[in-house]
C-alpha positions as CSV (number, residue, x, y, z in Angstrom):
1,M,-3.2,-3.8,-22.8
2,D,-4.4,-2.0,-20.0
3,F,-1.3,-1.4,-17.9
4,S,-3.0,1.8,-16.2
5,S,-3.3,0.5,-12.8
6,D,-4.2,-2.3,-10.6
7,T,-7.2,-0.3,-9.5
8,S,-8.6,-0.5,-12.9
9,A,-8.5,-4.4,-12.8
10,P,-11.6,-6.3,-12.0
11,A,-12.4,-8.1,-8.9
12,H,-11.2,-11.5,-8.8
13,P,-14.0,-14.2,-9.4
14,A,-13.0,-15.6,-5.9
15,V,-13.8,-12.5,-4.2
16,L,-17.3,-12.1,-6.1
17,Q,-18.1,-15.5,-4.9
18,A,-17.1,-14.9,-1.5
19,I,-19.5,-11.5,-1.4
20,A,-22.3,-13.7,-2.8
21,G,-21.6,-16.3,-0.2
22,V,-22.6,-14.0,2.5
23,N,-25.3,-12.5,0.9
24,H,-28.1,-14.3,2.8
25,G,-30.1,-13.9,5.9
26,Y,-29.3,-11.3,8.6
27,A,-26.1,-10.2,10.2
28,P,-25.0,-7.9,13.0
29,S,-23.8,-4.3,11.8
30,Y,-20.7,-2.7,12.2
31,G,-18.1,-5.7,12.3
32,A,-20.1,-7.7,14.7
33,D,-20.7,-10.2,12.3
34,S,-19.3,-13.8,12.0
35,S,-17.4,-12.9,8.5
36,T,-15.3,-10.2,10.3
37,E,-14.4,-12.7,13.0
38,T,-13.3,-15.2,10.4
39,L,-11.1,-12.7,8.9
40,T,-9.6,-11.6,12.2
41,A,-8.7,-15.3,12.6
42,L,-7.2,-15.4,9.2
43,L,-5.3,-12.4,10.0
44,A,-3.9,-13.7,13.2
45,N,-3.0,-16.9,11.6
46,K,-0.9,-14.9,9.0
47,L,0.6,-12.6,11.6
48,G,1.7,-15.3,13.8
49,T,0.1,-13.2,16.7
50,E,-3.3,-12.1,18.1
51,D,-1.9,-9.0,19.5
52,F,-3.7,-6.6,17.1
53,D,-6.7,-4.8,16.4
54,V,-8.3,-4.4,12.9
55,W,-10.7,-2.1,11.0
56,L,-11.9,-2.3,7.6
57,T,-12.6,0.3,5.0
58,A,-13.3,0.5,1.3
59,S,-10.6,3.3,0.5
60,G,-7.0,3.0,0.8
61,T,-6.9,7.0,1.3
62,A,-9.3,6.6,4.0
63,A,-7.3,3.8,5.8
64,N,-4.3,5.7,5.8
65,A,-5.9,9.1,6.9
66,L,-7.5,7.6,9.6
67,A,-4.6,5.5,10.6
68,L,-2.3,8.4,10.9
69,A,-5.2,10.4,12.7
70,A,-5.4,8.2,15.1
71,I,-1.6,8.2,16.2
72,C,-0.7,11.7,15.3
73,P,-1.7,14.9,17.0
74,P,-2.8,17.8,15.0
75,T,0.3,19.6,16.5
76,A,2.8,17.1,15.2
77,S,4.1,15.9,12.0
78,I,4.6,12.8,10.1
79,L,7.9,12.0,8.5
80,C,7.5,10.3,5.1
81,H,9.1,10.5,1.5
82,E,8.6,13.4,-0.6
83,E,7.2,11.3,-3.1
84,A,5.0,9.2,-0.6
85,H,1.4,8.5,-1.6
86,I,0.1,10.3,1.4
87,E,1.9,13.6,0.0
88,R,1.1,13.0,-3.7
89,D,-2.1,11.3,-4.3
90,E,-4.3,11.9,-1.2
91,R,-5.5,15.4,-1.4
92,G,-4.5,16.1,2.0
93,A,-6.4,13.6,3.7
94,P,-4.1,12.9,6.3
95,E,-3.9,16.4,7.5
96,F,-7.8,16.9,6.9
97,F,-8.6,13.8,8.9
98,S,-5.7,14.6,11.7
99,G,-7.0,18.0,12.1
100,G,-3.8,19.5,11.2
101,A,-1.0,17.6,11.6
102,K,2.2,18.3,9.1
103,L,3.8,16.1,6.7
104,A,7.3,16.3,6.9
105,L,9.0,15.2,3.6
106,L,12.4,13.7,3.4
107,P,14.5,12.5,0.0
108,G,15.9,9.4,-1.1
109,E,16.8,7.4,-4.2
110,N,13.9,5.2,-5.7
111,G,11.1,6.4,-3.5
112,Q,13.0,5.2,-0.3
113,I,13.7,7.7,2.6
114,D,17.6,8.2,2.6
115,R,19.2,6.5,5.6
116,E,21.2,9.9,6.6
117,Q,18.4,12.0,5.8
118,L,16.2,10.0,8.3
119,R,19.0,10.3,10.9
120,R,19.3,14.1,10.6
121,A,15.7,14.8,10.9
122,M,15.8,12.5,14.0
123,G,18.5,14.5,15.4
124,A,17.1,17.8,15.1
125,I,13.6,16.9,17.0
126,D,13.3,19.6,19.9
127,R,10.0,19.1,21.4
128,S,10.6,22.0,23.8
129,F,10.8,24.4,21.1
130,V,7.3,25.6,20.5
131,H,7.7,27.3,17.2
132,E,8.4,24.1,15.3
133,T,6.4,20.8,14.7
134,P,8.3,18.0,16.1
135,P,7.5,14.5,14.2
136,T,5.5,11.6,16.2
137,V,5.1,9.4,13.3
138,L,7.5,7.6,10.5
139,S,5.3,6.6,7.5
140,L,7.1,4.1,5.0
141,T,5.6,2.8,1.9
142,N,6.0,-0.9,0.6
143,L,6.0,-1.0,-2.4
144,T,7.1,2.5,-2.6
145,E,5.5,5.0,-5.3
146,C,8.5,4.1,-7.4
147,G,7.7,0.5,-7.5
148,T,10.6,-0.4,-5.4
149,A,10.5,-2.6,-2.2
150,Y,12.1,-1.8,1.4
151,S,13.8,-5.0,2.7
152,T,12.4,-6.3,6.1
153,D,16.2,-5.4,7.7
154,R,15.5,-1.8,6.3
155,I,12.3,-1.3,7.7
156,G,13.8,-2.8,10.9
157,E,16.4,-0.5,11.0
158,Y,14.2,2.6,10.4
159,A,11.8,1.5,13.0
160,D,14.3,1.0,15.7
161,L,15.7,4.4,15.0
162,A,12.1,5.8,15.0
163,H,11.3,4.0,18.4
164,E,14.5,5.4,20.0
165,N,13.2,8.7,19.3
166,G,9.9,8.2,20.6
167,L,7.9,8.1,17.1
168,T,5.2,5.6,16.1
169,V,5.9,3.8,13.1
170,H,3.1,3.3,10.3
171,L,3.4,1.4,7.1
172,D,1.3,2.0,4.3
173,G,1.0,-1.3,2.4
174,A,-1.3,-0.6,-0.5
175,R,0.9,-2.9,-2.6
176,L,2.1,-4.9,0.6
177,A,1.7,-8.3,-1.0
178,N,3.9,-7.4,-4.2
179,A,6.7,-6.2,-1.7
180,L,6.3,-9.4,0.6
181,V,6.7,-11.7,-2.6
182,S,9.4,-9.8,-4.1
183,Q,11.4,-9.9,-0.6
184,R,10.3,-13.4,0.1
185,A,9.3,-12.2,3.2
186,T,6.5,-13.1,5.6
187,L,3.7,-10.9,6.5
188,A,4.6,-10.8,10.2
189,D,8.5,-10.3,9.5
190,M,7.7,-7.1,7.2
191,T,5.2,-5.6,9.9
192,W,5.2,-6.2,13.6
193,R,8.4,-8.1,14.0
194,A,10.1,-5.4,12.2
195,G,8.8,-2.8,14.5
196,V,5.9,-1.6,12.6
197,D,3.2,-0.2,15.0
198,V,0.4,0.5,12.7
199,L,-0.2,-1.0,9.4
200,T,-2.5,-0.1,6.4
201,L,-3.0,-3.4,4.6
202,G,-4.4,-3.0,1.1
203,L,-6.2,-5.8,-0.7
204,T,-7.8,-3.7,-3.4
205,K,-5.1,-3.8,-5.7
206,T,-4.3,-7.5,-5.3
207,G,-7.9,-8.6,-6.3
208,A,-10.4,-7.3,-4.0
209,M,-13.5,-4.9,-4.9
210,G,-12.8,-2.8,-2.2
211,C,-10.9,-3.7,1.2
212,E,-8.5,-2.0,3.1
213,L,-7.2,-3.2,6.7
214,I,-6.0,-0.9,9.3
215,V,-4.2,-3.1,11.8
216,L,-3.0,-1.7,15.1
217,F,-0.1,-3.8,16.7
218,G,0.7,-3.8,20.5
219,A,0.5,-1.0,22.7
220,Q,-1.5,0.9,19.9
221,R,-4.4,-1.2,20.6
222,S,-5.4,1.3,22.9
223,R,-6.3,3.6,20.0
224,F,-8.6,1.5,18.5
225,G,-11.6,2.9,20.2
226,D,-10.8,6.5,19.1
227,L,-10.0,4.9,15.5
228,R,-13.4,3.3,15.5
229,A,-14.9,6.9,16.6
230,R,-12.8,8.6,13.8
231,A,-14.1,6.1,11.3
232,K,-17.7,6.8,12.3
233,R,-17.4,10.4,12.2
234,A,-15.6,10.2,8.6
235,G,-18.3,8.3,7.2
236,H,-16.1,5.0,7.0
237,M,-18.0,2.6,9.4
238,P,-19.7,0.7,6.7
239,P,-23.0,-1.2,8.4
240,K,-22.7,-4.2,6.2
241,L,-19.0,-5.0,7.2
242,R,-19.5,-8.7,6.2
243,Y,-19.1,-7.6,2.7
244,L,-15.7,-6.2,3.0
245,A,-14.8,-8.9,5.4
246,A,-15.8,-11.9,2.9
247,Q,-13.3,-10.1,0.4
248,G,-10.6,-10.3,2.8
249,I,-11.3,-14.0,3.5
250,A,-11.4,-14.8,-0.4
251,L,-7.8,-13.6,-0.8
252,F,-6.3,-14.7,2.6
253,Q,-7.7,-18.4,2.0
254,D,-4.7,-20.5,0.9
255,D,-2.8,-17.1,0.2
256,L,-4.6,-16.3,-3.3
257,W,-3.4,-12.7,-2.3
258,L,0.3,-13.8,-2.3
259,E,-0.3,-15.7,-5.7
260,L,-2.0,-13.1,-7.3
261,A,0.9,-10.8,-6.5
262,A,3.4,-13.2,-7.7
263,Q,2.0,-13.2,-10.7
264,A,1.4,-9.9,-11.4
265,N,5.0,-9.3,-10.4
266,C,6.1,-11.9,-13.0
267,F,4.4,-10.1,-15.8
268,A,6.1,-7.1,-14.7
269,Q,9.6,-8.4,-14.9
270,Q,8.3,-9.6,-18.6
271,L,7.1,-6.2,-19.8
272,A,10.2,-4.5,-18.4
273,E,12.2,-6.9,-20.3
274,T,9.9,-6.3,-23.5
275,L,10.0,-2.4,-23.2
276,C,14.0,-2.2,-22.5
277,A,14.4,-4.4,-25.5
278,A,13.0,-1.4,-27.4
279,G,15.9,1.4,-28.8
280,G,16.5,4.0,-26.4
281,A,14.1,2.6,-23.5
282,T,15.5,2.6,-20.0
283,L,14.3,1.8,-16.7
284,A,13.8,4.8,-14.3
285,Y,13.7,2.4,-11.1
286,P,14.4,-1.2,-10.3
287,V,11.1,-3.4,-10.7
288,D,10.6,-4.8,-7.3
289,G,6.8,-5.5,-7.8
290,N,4.1,-5.2,-10.2
291,E,4.8,-1.7,-11.4
292,V,7.4,-0.6,-14.2
293,F,8.5,3.1,-14.6
294,V,10.5,3.5,-18.0
295,H,11.9,6.1,-20.0
296,L,10.5,5.6,-23.7
297,P,11.6,7.4,-26.9
298,K,8.2,9.5,-28.2
299,T,8.1,7.2,-31.1
300,V,7.7,4.2,-29.0
301,V,5.2,5.8,-26.9
302,G,3.0,6.8,-30.0
303,R,3.4,3.5,-31.5
304,L,1.9,1.8,-27.9
305,R,-0.8,4.4,-27.8
306,D,-1.9,4.0,-31.4
307,A,-2.2,0.2,-30.8
308,G,-4.4,1.1,-27.9
309,A,-2.2,0.6,-24.7
310,K,-3.1,2.1,-21.9
311,F,-0.2,3.6,-19.3
312,Y,0.4,6.9,-17.7
313,P,3.0,9.6,-18.0
314,W,4.9,9.9,-14.8
315,P,6.6,13.0,-13.0
316,G,10.4,12.9,-14.1
317,G,9.6,11.9,-17.8
318,S,9.1,8.2,-17.3
319,H,6.0,6.4,-17.9
320,R,4.3,4.1,-15.9
321,F,3.1,0.7,-16.6
322,V,1.2,-1.4,-13.8
323,C,0.4,-5.2,-14.0
324,S,-2.3,-6.8,-12.0
325,W,-3.7,-10.4,-11.2
326,A,-5.8,-9.7,-14.4
327,T,-2.8,-9.3,-16.7
328,M,-2.4,-12.0,-19.5
329,E,0.6,-13.5,-21.4
330,D,-1.5,-12.1,-24.4
331,D,-1.1,-8.6,-23.1
332,I,2.9,-8.9,-23.0
333,G,2.7,-10.6,-26.4
334,S,1.0,-8.0,-28.0
335,V,3.5,-5.2,-26.6
336,R,6.3,-7.4,-27.9
337,A,4.5,-7.4,-31.3
338,V,4.0,-3.5,-31.4
339,L,7.6,-3.2,-30.5
340,S,8.9,-5.5,-33.1
341,S,6.7,-4.4,-35.8
């Protein structure tokens, strides 16, 4: 009953097989290999466009920080939700990698930026006032840190507002596969077609050993050289990039990444129903993906802990349970058995 995190789950067997499959002979370094070329072609097929450039890292924090540093100067700021991962969980990496860009935090229910608050922030921009730090980037997270999903329409609405005010739109997609499944959306519809300019697409939480993609769309492709230079300086230019690319190939082929995300989402729904069947338990947020945030009585928490269940207390008094591709029916059944005993 390990619901601690999807990053705690093992890599999917198909990923390990793919890594072994490229582990022969010599291959050009730093992304000039045939595996990276194959991954790029697969991604183009999923996106329905070739108007992008992509870079791979093994860390979601590095992916976000490098992407934001490439599009936000140190004299500007990045609008994001007050509970966004780049604010709560990345130890100042975006500020560090960008050389000082500021995160400007906005409120909103369920981890999603409030529409009116975003409009107010946009309306208050005055780039001629030297004493302020005007935003140049809007960063959205899908799934959010509360496990909820932005719809494609809402992303499009916010992107339009950002573009009208001269901002670049970044999407933190560490759990994007779970959001796509939840919203029944395509990768293209939730990214570049919705107005996303820069995407960090996470595969580690979906079943990779460690594979994160930074994708620059359209006009942002002009920043690719700077992105690679920043990656090199930061130590995020793996020489044997074929091993990261192999992971992406394994998950994109036959849409395995979406299949695994759908499986995790399904078990999260079952887990939420099971937990809420316990007396006094209530959901803190809607379950739109593979995460369940629930307020539990102390007695229930104790019984689950005593039975060996792993999950985290969360700010606000709830507890977070995360399902992954490796979650099994027996895990849900074990929780059900504990709560019914």
